[in-house]
C-alpha angles and dihedrals in degrees: 000000000000091000089052091052090050091052091050091049092049089049091049091051091049091048090051092051091047091049091049091050093049092047090050092051092047091048091049090049092049091050091048091053091048091052092049091049092050091050091051092045091050091050092050090050088050090057093046095052100073091044092051092046090052090048091051093049090048092052091049091053090049090049091053090050089051092050091051090049091048092052090048092051092048093051113121091240094055093042090052092049091049091048091051089050089055092049097253119143139181116293118258121229109284095026094091117074120194126207129214120228093277091056096252121131114263118231114267098258098034095082093057094043091048090055093251097112101082132077118262096033092119097247092120091052089054091056093246101103116104094356113141116224118255120258113253114265113258093011 
């Protein structure tokens, strides 16, 4: 009986060593595969980098061209020509209503006496020039 227990114990030790060896080999293979995958992925990224840089530069150039075109289209000369094509013309006296800072219409003569009646006074830049007043709510 003691001999049988010693044989079982020896078998258990041998099974433990075998299990540890198998687990070590499997872990080493898994780590090797991970390292190979990382190397391949790094190489792929290395090939993508110049293409992405070129694409970014191309988009920046295109954006600069679009900004130039926008500025050209927003120039006063082009805007005036487009307005004429659409049949728009300069406002006649009395067609422009100016608003005070609270958004209420100013009296007819107040704009001229306050110095807001002439060109170049900056009203247009503030977004107030030529803006009709809003209709009262509920009326």
